[in-house]
VEXDREN-2710 file (C-alpha; in Angstrom, 1 decimal):
% VEXDREN-2710
k/r/px/py/pz
1/MET/-25.8/-3.4/-196.9
2/GLU/-23.9/-0.5/-197.6
3/PHE/-20.9/-1.8/-195.7
4/ARG/-20.9/-5.4/-197.1
5/TYR/-20.2/-3.4/-200.7
6/GLN/-17.4/-1.8/-199.0
7/ALA/-15.4/-4.7/-197.7
8/ILE/-16.1/-6.3/-200.6
9/LEU/-15.5/-3.0/-203.4
10/ILE/-11.9/-1.9/-201.3
11/PRO/-10.6/-5.7/-201.7
12/LEU/-11.1/-5.9/-205.6
13/LEU/-9.4/-1.9/-205.9
14/LEU/-6.7/-3.0/-204.4
15/VAL/-6.2/-6.0/-206.8
16/CYS/-6.5/-4.2/-209.5
17/GLY/-4.1/-1.7/-208.7
18/MET/-1.4/-4.3/-208.3
19/SER/-2.4/-6.1/-211.4
20/GLN/-1.7/-2.5/-213.2
21/ALA/1.8/-3.2/-211.8
22/ALA/2.8/-6.2/-213.4
23/THR/5.1/-5.0/-216.1
24/ILE/9.0/-4.3/-215.1
25/TYR/11.1/-3.6/-217.4
26/LYS/14.7/-4.2/-217.9
27/TRP/17.7/-2.1/-219.9
28/VAL/21.4/-1.8/-219.7
29/ASP/22.4/2.0/-219.6
30/LYS/26.0/2.8/-221.8
31/ASN/28.1/3.2/-218.7
32/GLY/26.9/-0.6/-217.9
33/VAL/24.8/-0.4/-214.8
34/THR/21.5/-2.4/-214.7
35/HIS/18.4/-0.6/-214.6
36/PHE/15.0/-1.7/-213.6
37/SER/11.9/0.1/-213.6
38/GLU/8.2/0.7/-214.2
39/GLN/8.3/2.9/-216.3
40/PRO/10.0/2.6/-220.0
41/PRO/13.7/4.2/-220.2
42/PRO/12.8/7.8/-221.4
43/ASP/15.1/6.8/-224.8
44/GLU/15.4/4.5/-227.5
45/THR/17.3/1.3/-225.5
46/GLN/17.0/-1.9/-225.9
47/THR/14.1/-2.8/-222.9
48/GLN/13.1/-6.7/-221.5
49/THR/9.8/-6.8/-220.5
50/LEU/9.0/-8.7/-217.5
51/ASN/6.4/-10.1/-216.3
52/ALA/6.0/-9.5/-212.4
53/ALA/3.9/-12.2/-211.4
54/GLU/6.0/-14.8/-213.4
55/LEU/9.0/-13.9/-211.0
56/GLU/9.9/-16.3/-208.6
57/PRO/11.2/-13.8/-205.1
58/LYS/14.6/-15.1/-204.0
59/PRO/14.9/-15.2/-200.8
60/ILE/17.3/-12.7/-198.7
61/GLY/20.1/-12.5/-196.2
62/PHE/20.4/-16.9/-196.3
63/ASP/23.6/-17.1/-198.2
64/SER/26.3/-16.7/-195.2
65/PRO/29.0/-14.1/-196.2
66/LYS/32.1/-15.3/-197.8
67/PRO/35.5/-15.2/-195.2
68/ILE/37.9/-13.0/-196.5
69/LEU/41.3/-14.2/-196.7
70/LYS/44.6/-13.0/-194.8
71/ASN/47.4/-12.6/-196.7
72/ASP/49.6/-13.9/-193.4
73/GLU/52.2/-16.6/-194.4
74/THR/53.0/-18.2/-191.0
75/VAL/48.6/-19.4/-191.2
76/SER/48.8/-20.4/-194.8
77/ASP/51.6/-22.9/-194.0
78/GLU/50.3/-24.2/-190.8
79/GLN/47.3/-24.6/-192.4
80/LYS/48.9/-26.6/-195.7
81/ASN/50.5/-28.2/-193.3
82/ALA/47.3/-29.5/-191.3
83/ASP/46.2/-30.3/-194.3
84/LEU/49.0/-32.3/-195.6
85/VAL/49.2/-34.5/-192.4
86/ARG/44.9/-34.9/-192.4
87/GLN/45.3/-36.5/-196.0
88/GLN/48.1/-38.5/-195.3
89/ASN/47.2/-39.6/-191.6
90/ALA/43.4/-39.1/-190.7
91/ASP/45.0/-41.5/-187.9
92/GLN/47.1/-39.2/-186.9
93/ALA/45.6/-35.9/-187.6
94/ASP/42.6/-37.2/-185.2
95/ALA/45.4/-38.2/-182.5
96/ILE/46.4/-34.3/-182.2
97/CYS/43.0/-33.1/-182.5
98/GLU/42.7/-35.2/-179.4
99/GLN/45.2/-33.9/-177.3
100/ALA/45.0/-30.4/-178.3
101/LYS/41.5/-31.0/-176.8
102/GLN/42.8/-32.0/-173.4
103/ASN/45.0/-30.0/-173.8
104/LEU/42.7/-26.6/-173.6
105/ASP/40.5/-28.4/-171.2
106/VAL/42.7/-28.6/-168.8
107/LEU/44.6/-25.7/-169.4
108/SER/40.7/-24.0/-169.1
109/ASN/39.6/-26.0/-165.9
110/PHE/42.9/-25.4/-163.6
111/SER/44.5/-21.9/-163.0
112/ARG/47.8/-24.0/-161.5
113/VAL/49.0/-26.3/-164.4
114/THR/52.8/-28.0/-163.8
115/ARG/54.7/-29.3/-166.8
116/LYS/58.3/-31.1/-167.2
117/ASP/61.1/-29.0/-167.2
118/ASP/63.1/-29.9/-170.6
119/SER/67.0/-30.1/-169.0
120/THR/65.9/-31.9/-165.8
121/GLY/62.6/-33.5/-166.5
122/GLU/60.8/-32.5/-162.8
123/PRO/57.2/-31.1/-162.9
124/VAL/57.7/-27.1/-163.0
125/MET/54.8/-24.9/-162.2
126/MET/53.6/-23.1/-165.3
127/THR/53.5/-19.2/-165.3
128/ASP/50.5/-17.5/-166.3
129/GLU/52.7/-16.4/-169.7
130/GLU/52.8/-20.4/-170.4
131/ARG/49.5/-21.2/-169.7
132/GLU/48.1/-18.3/-172.3
133/THR/50.4/-19.5/-174.5
134/ALA/49.5/-23.1/-174.3
135/LEU/46.3/-22.3/-174.5
136/SER/46.3/-20.2/-177.4
137/ASP/48.4/-23.1/-179.2
138/ALA/45.5/-26.1/-178.1
139/LYS/42.9/-23.8/-179.7
140/LYS/44.8/-23.1/-182.6
141/ARG/45.7/-27.2/-182.7
142/ILE/42.1/-27.5/-182.9
143/SER/40.8/-25.2/-185.6
144/LEU/43.5/-26.8/-187.7
145/PHE/43.5/-30.5/-187.2
146/CYS/39.8/-31.2/-185.8
147/LYS/36.9/-31.5/-188.8
148/ASP/35.0/-29.1/-186.7
149/GLY/37.6/-26.4/-185.4
150/LYS/35.8/-26.7/-182.1
151/LYS/35.8/-28.2/-178.8
END
């Protein structure tokens, strides 16, 4: 019988302790800092009383951080040009996106890639540096012209 009373008494004591800590005081100090406390402020400061049971808890960690914009003018100019093309001609932007995706696919899957020589029009094997440059160009075009920015 005594265990049964303990099982009822302990949860009641916990609930009573939580109900007493339900008053929250909110005030702003002379430096403009907002304080929240279970104790009222020590001096004669204007205080707002909040009831903890009426406050709705907010989710923590669900807002993604805002990206920090870099002050790189070349990227912003390229982004502006890509936005302008996308606004003026969505079909052209989609074609650039698809071409960039195909280029990325070929350059990623094959190590020996040929290109046309500008002066003769003959196929020439790309060097590793040219291939890496073409890969980065394709990725940049995908990020600029594709709606989702992904492959």
